[in-house]
Backbone as CSV, one residue per row, in Angstrom:
resi,resn,N_x,N_y,N_z,CA_x,CA_y,CA_z,C_x,C_y,C_z
1,MET,-4.845,-12.136,6.438,-4.698,-13.280,7.322,-4.418,-14.515,6.470
2,PRO,-3.343,-15.228,6.761,-3.075,-16.470,6.034,-4.162,-17.512,6.287
3,LEU,-4.284,-18.430,5.375,-5.267,-19.503,5.508,-4.940,-20.378,6.712
4,HIS,-5.972,-20.986,7.310,-5.721,-21.852,8.467,-5.071,-23.167,8.049
5,LEU,-5.262,-23.568,6.800,-4.625,-24.773,6.274,-3.808,-24.364,5.056
6,LEU,-2.520,-24.538,5.158,-1.625,-24.116,4.099,-0.972,-25.352,3.491
7,GLU,-1.290,-25.629,2.235,-0.705,-26.781,1.549,0.360,-26.271,0.591
8,LEU,1.618,-26.598,0.900,2.745,-26.115,0.117,3.555,-27.270,-0.442
9,LYS,4.296,-26.983,-1.491,5.181,-27.964,-2.100,6.435,-27.224,-2.564
10,VAL,7.569,-27.855,-2.407,8.817,-27.249,-2.864,8.691,-26.911,-4.349
11,GLY,9.115,-25.706,-4.709,9.014,-25.232,-6.085,7.815,-24.339,-6.327
12,ALA,6.917,-24.246,-5.346,5.709,-23.430,-5.510,6.034,-21.945,-5.338
13,PRO,5.376,-21.082,-6.129,5.528,-19.643,-5.911,4.660,-19.223,-4.722
14,ILE,5.225,-18.412,-3.835,4.485,-17.930,-2.669,4.647,-16.419,-2.567
15,ILE,3.765,-15.803,-1.789,3.842,-14.364,-1.550,3.812,-14.135,-0.049
16,LEU,4.638,-13.216,0.409,4.729,-12.896,1.828,3.586,-11.965,2.214
17,LEU,2.950,-12.217,3.363,1.784,-11.449,3.797,2.070,-10.492,4.949
18,ARG,3.317,-10.400,5.393,3.692,-9.511,6.498,5.061,-8.897,6.205
19,ASN,5.312,-7.743,6.792,6.642,-7.144,6.739,7.486,-7.814,7.812
20,LEU,8.418,-8.666,7.410,9.276,-9.361,8.369,10.629,-8.675,8.524
21,ASP,11.230,-8.272,7.403,12.552,-7.644,7.419,12.707,-6.819,6.141
22,PRO,12.071,-5.637,6.076,12.085,-4.839,4.848,13.487,-4.519,4.321
23,ALA,14.446,-4.307,5.212,15.808,-3.977,4.772,16.427,-5.108,3.955
24,ASN,15.987,-6.324,4.186,16.506,-7.484,3.455,15.506,-8.046,2.450
25,GLY,14.514,-7.238,2.076,13.590,-7.626,1.019,12.376,-8.424,1.449
26,LEU,12.191,-8.644,2.758,11.035,-9.426,3.225,9.900,-8.491,3.634
27,CYS,9.152,-8.039,2.629,8.041,-7.105,2.821,6.733,-7.761,2.395
28,ASN,5.635,-7.210,2.880,4.317,-7.638,2.444,4.265,-7.525,0.917
29,GLY,3.962,-8.618,0.237,3.880,-8.617,-1.220,5.107,-9.168,-1.921
30,THR,6.174,-9.471,-1.182,7.370,-10.044,-1.800,7.048,-11.427,-2.354
31,ARG,7.418,-11.651,-3.614,7.179,-12.956,-4.233,8.427,-13.813,-4.104
32,LEU,8.197,-15.074,-3.742,9.291,-16.003,-3.470,9.028,-17.340,-4.136
33,LEU,10.079,-18.125,-4.253,9.973,-19.499,-4.735,10.395,-20.403,-3.589
34,LEU,9.518,-21.296,-3.185,9.761,-22.169,-2.040,10.828,-23.209,-2.379
35,THR,11.891,-23.272,-1.545,12.981,-24.215,-1.817,13.065,-25.342,-0.795
36,ALA,12.528,-25.138,0.421,12.541,-26.202,1.438,11.470,-25.908,2.481
37,ILE,10.900,-26.984,3.028,9.870,-26.873,4.063,10.355,-27.625,5.292
38,GLN,10.413,-26.913,6.405,10.781,-27.517,7.680,9.674,-27.206,8.677
39,PRO,9.602,-27.905,9.794,8.488,-27.702,10.725,8.324,-26.264,11.231
40,ARG,9.431,-25.556,11.450,9.332,-24.222,12.034,9.784,-23.091,11.115
41,VAL,10.252,-23.447,9.930,10.758,-22.419,9.023,10.618,-22.873,7.569
42,LEU,10.357,-21.906,6.702,10.354,-22.150,5.258,11.616,-21.527,4.686
43,ARG,12.215,-22.202,3.725,13.366,-21.644,3.018,12.851,-21.275,1.626
44,ALA,13.164,-20.056,1.196,12.670,-19.595,-0.100,13.684,-18.662,-0.744
45,LYS,13.495,-18.451,-2.036,14.360,-17.557,-2.792,13.509,-16.397,-3.302
46,ILE,13.982,-15.170,-3.073,13.276,-13.983,-3.559,13.365,-13.968,-5.083
47,VAL,12.226,-13.738,-5.736,12.156,-13.858,-7.192,12.447,-12.546,-7.912
48,PHE,11.949,-11.411,-7.400,12.077,-10.132,-8.103,12.632,-9.057,-7.183
49,GLY,13.062,-7.966,-7.786,13.479,-6.802,-7.018,14.968,-6.761,-6.735
50,ASP,15.341,-5.836,-5.866,16.748,-5.623,-5.525,17.379,-6.838,-4.862
51,HIS,16.575,-7.651,-4.210,17.088,-8.814,-3.477,16.860,-10.132,-4.228
52,ALA,16.560,-10.048,-5.520,16.282,-11.254,-6.318,17.436,-12.241,-6.221
53,GLY,17.090,-13.511,-6.010,18.080,-14.571,-5.910,18.539,-14.852,-4.493
54,LYS,18.228,-13.953,-3.569,18.653,-14.133,-2.174,17.834,-15.231,-1.513
55,GLU,18.520,-16.142,-0.837,17.866,-17.232,-0.086,17.489,-16.680,1.289
56,VAL,16.237,-16.874,1.695,15.749,-16.337,2.969,15.028,-17.418,3.764
57,LEU,14.920,-17.177,5.055,14.172,-18.058,5.950,12.928,-17.322,6.414
58,ILE,11.801,-18.013,6.396,10.543,-17.423,6.850,10.047,-18.239,8.034
59,PRO,10.054,-17.637,9.226,9.615,-18.371,10.417,8.100,-18.336,10.563
60,ARG,7.591,-19.238,11.384,6.185,-19.135,11.780,6.094,-17.944,12.725
61,ILE,5.021,-17.178,12.621,4.853,-16.034,13.511,3.510,-16.140,14.220
62,ALA,3.426,-15.472,15.359,2.182,-15.470,16.133,1.228,-14.444,15.541
63,LEU,0.013,-14.870,15.294,-1.036,-13.972,14.827,-2.177,-14.017,15.830
64,ASP,-2.515,-12.848,16.351,-3.597,-12.743,17.325,-4.875,-12.335,16.621
65,ILE,-5.953,-12.995,16.992,-7.266,-12.693,16.433,-8.180,-12.336,17.594
66,ALA,-8.616,-11.099,17.617,-9.524,-10.654,18.673,-10.848,-10.282,18.023
67,HIS,-11.913,-10.714,18.620,-13.242,-10.370,18.125,-14.052,-9.857,19.301
68,GLN,-14.755,-8.765,19.094,-15.473,-8.133,20.200,-16.535,-9.024,20.832
69,SER,-17.033,-10.013,20.104,-18.061,-10.885,20.675,-17.464,-12.031,21.495
70,LEU,-16.140,-12.177,21.455,-15.485,-13.248,22.212,-14.751,-12.668,23.417
71,PRO,-14.823,-13.336,24.562,-14.148,-12.823,25.764,-12.663,-13.203,25.815
72,PHE,-12.121,-13.707,24.717,-10.718,-14.126,24.706,-10.100,-13.804,23.350
73,LYS,-8.785,-13.899,23.293,-8.034,-13.680,22.070,-7.504,-15.012,21.561
74,LEU,-7.624,-15.250,20.286,-7.046,-16.451,19.684,-5.640,-16.125,19.197
75,ARG,-4.724,-17.032,19.416,-3.360,-16.869,18.920,-2.979,-18.153,18.199
76,ARG,-2.464,-17.995,16.995,-1.983,-19.173,16.289,-0.638,-18.862,15.643
77,LEU,0.207,-19.873,15.609,1.505,-19.755,14.949,1.362,-20.271,13.531
78,GLN,1.766,-19.458,12.568,1.640,-19.886,11.187,2.637,-19.146,10.309
79,PHE,2.862,-19.704,9.142,3.735,-19.055,8.175,2.950,-17.932,7.493
80,PRO,3.509,-16.726,7.426,2.790,-15.591,6.831,2.915,-15.559,5.302
81,VAL,2.487,-16.644,4.656,2.588,-16.742,3.195,1.304,-17.324,2.608
82,ARG,1.144,-17.126,1.313,0.070,-17.736,0.519,0.667,-18.200,-0.794
83,LEU,0.027,-19.177,-1.397,0.419,-19.561,-2.751,0.193,-18.375,-3.681
84,ALA,1.051,-18.219,-4.673,0.966,-17.036,-5.539,1.109,-17.405,-7.013
85,PHE,0.297,-18.359,-7.448,0.288,-18.673,-8.874,-0.333,-17.516,-9.650
86,SER,-1.122,-16.709,-8.944,-1.700,-15.506,-9.533,-1.732,-14.422,-8.458
87,LEU,-1.922,-13.181,-8.899,-1.976,-12.047,-7.983,-3.205,-11.214,-8.294
88,THR,-3.714,-10.533,-7.292,-4.752,-9.547,-7.564,-4.088,-8.340,-8.220
89,ILE,-4.891,-7.510,-8.848,-4.348,-6.295,-9.454,-3.690,-5.438,-8.378
90,ASN,-4.295,-5.363,-7.195,-3.711,-4.559,-6.115,-2.337,-5.077,-5.706
91,LYS,-2.177,-6.393,-5.580,-0.885,-6.963,-5.181,0.163,-6.784,-6.281
92,ALA,-0.263,-6.719,-7.537,0.679,-6.564,-8.646,1.092,-5.110,-8.852
93,GLN,0.396,-4.186,-8.215,0.693,-2.765,-8.403,2.137,-2.475,-8.011
94,GLY,2.825,-1.727,-8.852,4.214,-1.382,-8.589,5.205,-2.389,-9.133
95,GLN,4.732,-3.506,-9.669,5.627,-4.531,-10.205,5.605,-4.491,-11.730
96,SER,6.713,-4.848,-12.334,6.791,-5.037,-13.783,6.853,-6.538,-14.028
97,LEU,6.003,-7.020,-14.919,5.899,-8.461,-15.153,6.171,-8.784,-16.617
98,ASP,6.860,-9.890,-16.857,7.158,-10.309,-18.228,5.911,-10.787,-18.955
99,VAL,5.020,-11.467,-18.240,3.789,-12.005,-18.819,2.637,-11.635,-17.895
100,VAL,1.525,-11.165,-18.475,0.359,-10.765,-17.681,-0.884,-11.435,-18.247
101,GLY,-1.683,-12.012,-17.380,-2.986,-12.548,-17.745,-4.028,-11.875,-16.876
102,LEU,-5.031,-11.271,-17.489,-6.080,-10.574,-16.745,-7.397,-11.320,-16.871
103,ASP,-8.010,-11.619,-15.743,-9.331,-12.245,-15.719,-10.358,-11.128,-15.601
104,LEU,-10.997,-10.799,-16.717,-11.993,-9.728,-16.739,-13.395,-10.289,-16.953
105,THR,-13.636,-11.501,-16.434,-14.976,-12.077,-16.533,-15.946,-11.336,-15.622
106,ARG,-15.411,-10.579,-14.676,-16.212,-9.679,-13.837,-15.592,-8.291,-13.923
107,PRO,-16.377,-7.230,-13.732,-15.812,-5.877,-13.821,-14.735,-5.654,-12.764
108,VAL,-13.775,-4.785,-13.100,-12.757,-4.432,-12.117,-13.434,-3.707,-10.961
109,PHE,-12.810,-3.770,-9.796,-13.456,-3.315,-8.566,-13.471,-1.799,-8.417
110,THR,-12.376,-1.147,-8.752,-12.316,0.305,-8.565,-11.759,0.985,-9.806
111,HIS,-12.011,2.279,-9.884,-11.525,3.098,-10.990,-9.998,3.031,-11.041
112,GLY,-9.452,2.811,-12.198,-8.007,2.778,-12.367,-7.405,1.384,-12.342
113,GLN,-8.144,0.400,-11.840,-7.582,-0.951,-11.768,-7.329,-1.539,-13.149
114,LEU,-8.178,-1.236,-14.092,-7.988,-1.756,-15.445,-6.663,-1.252,-16.017
115,TYR,-6.402,0.030,-15.835,-5.132,0.608,-16.287,-3.954,-0.068,-15.594
116,VAL,-4.045,-0.225,-14.282,-2.958,-0.857,-13.523,-2.719,-2.272,-14.038
117,GLY,-3.783,-3.027,-14.250,-3.641,-4.400,-14.732,-2.914,-4.478,-16.062
118,PHE,-3.312,-3.638,-17.010,-2.679,-3.664,-18.328,-1.258,-3.110,-18.297
119,SER,-1.000,-2.150,-17.441,0.311,-1.487,-17.448,1.395,-2.248,-16.685
120,ARG,1.075,-3.407,-16.112,2.107,-4.198,-15.415,3.042,-4.890,-16.393
121,ALA,2.586,-5.121,-17.605,3.372,-5.878,-18.590,4.500,-5.032,-19.161
122,THR,5.664,-5.647,-19.322,6.796,-4.957,-19.939,6.691,-4.979,-21.463
123,ASP,5.811,-5.837,-22.000,5.628,-5.970,-23.448,4.143,-6.222,-23.709
124,ALA,3.508,-5.324,-24.459,2.064,-5.425,-24.700,1.668,-6.729,-25.390
125,SER,2.577,-7.334,-26.142,2.240,-8.590,-26.824,2.198,-9.773,-25.859
126,LYS,2.600,-9.577,-24.620,2.612,-10.648,-23.619,1.439,-10.527,-22.642
127,ILE,0.373,-9.823,-23.062,-0.823,-9.683,-22.228,-1.917,-10.589,-22.785
128,SER,-2.513,-11.402,-21.921,-3.668,-12.224,-22.294,-4.844,-11.784,-21.443
129,VAL,-6.029,-11.776,-22.045,-7.224,-11.325,-21.339,-8.299,-12.395,-21.438
130,LEU,-8.884,-12.743,-20.305,-10.004,-13.678,-20.253,-11.279,-12.864,-20.082
131,LEU,-12.203,-12.993,-21.047,-13.472,-12.262,-21.015,-14.625,-13.239,-20.874
132,ASP,-15.765,-12.733,-20.485,-16.975,-13.539,-20.346,-17.564,-13.773,-21.732
133,SER,-17.473,-14.998,-22.235,-17.940,-15.302,-23.592,-19.440,-15.549,-23.657
134,THR,-20.130,-15.500,-22.519,-21.572,-15.760,-22.524,-22.376,-14.518,-22.885
135,GLN,-21.752,-13.357,-22.868,-22.477,-12.127,-23.196,-22.354,-11.856,-24.693
136,GLU,-23.235,-12.473,-25.458,-23.221,-12.337,-26.911,-23.405,-10.867,-27.286
137,GLY,-22.656,-10.419,-28.252,-22.764,-9.038,-28.706,-21.895,-8.081,-27.899
138,ARG,-21.383,-8.520,-26.760,-20.544,-7.653,-25.923,-19.120,-8.199,-25.829
139,ARG,-18.779,-9.113,-26.715,-17.433,-9.700,-26.681,-16.371,-8.631,-26.874
140,GLY,-15.355,-8.685,-26.050,-14.251,-7.741,-26.168,-14.494,-6.421,-25.476
141,LEU,-15.637,-6.290,-24.813,-15.935,-5.043,-24.103,-15.755,-5.240,-22.607
142,VAL,-15.194,-4.238,-21.973,-15.016,-4.249,-20.524,-15.603,-2.962,-19.990
143,LYS,-16.393,-3.070,-18.957,-17.009,-1.892,-18.366,-16.080,-1.328,-17.300
144,ASN,-15.657,-0.088,-17.481,-14.832,0.597,-16.495,-15.736,1.609,-15.802
145,VAL,-16.252,1.239,-14.656,-17.231,2.057,-13.946,-16.531,3.228,-13.274
146,VAL,-17.058,4.434,-13.502,-16.535,5.634,-12.849,-17.684,6.293,-12.102
147,TYR,-17.531,6.453,-10.802,-18.509,7.174,-9.997,-18.065,8.629,-9.939
148,ARG,-18.644,9.455,-10.799,-18.207,10.846,-10.947,-18.305,11.635,-9.641
149,GLN,-19.271,11.304,-8.792,-19.412,12.027,-7.532,-18.230,11.781,-6.593
150,ILE,-17.502,10.689,-6.822,-16.340,10.388,-5.977,-15.085,11.052,-6.522
151,VAL,-14.905,11.058,-7.847,-13.678,11.598,-8.437,-13.792,13.069,-8.808
152,ALA,-14.937,13.677,-8.603,-15.131,15.094,-8.967,-14.439,16.023,-7.999
């Protein structure tokens, strides 16, 4: 769900949160560069992939929110995008990146995420890692938790 308040500026990197037109490169996770902001549409350029460089329009779309404790449905019109100065490991999966920075101040969430995070880089020398420097004696160590009962 996109944020209820979206603060954008021309030139900002954004990521698409819905499949709008997969045949033309507008899929959930598509990274774009914002080129113009209008009241009912955003103009952006696709940054990566087969459609890189293509100028696209992103309309506001209706999003319905239903909650079982409410006797009504909320509907709001909004742009299905978020700022994308950074990505989660899950959102970066399947992408090749020129530069990768990993925030490992907290353990990765699931088995295999550490591998996915490191393997996104096209060049190992372009990977930077942020570790928790407060754990004296454990500098440079990352805990990769494996629940054997799940993967057995």
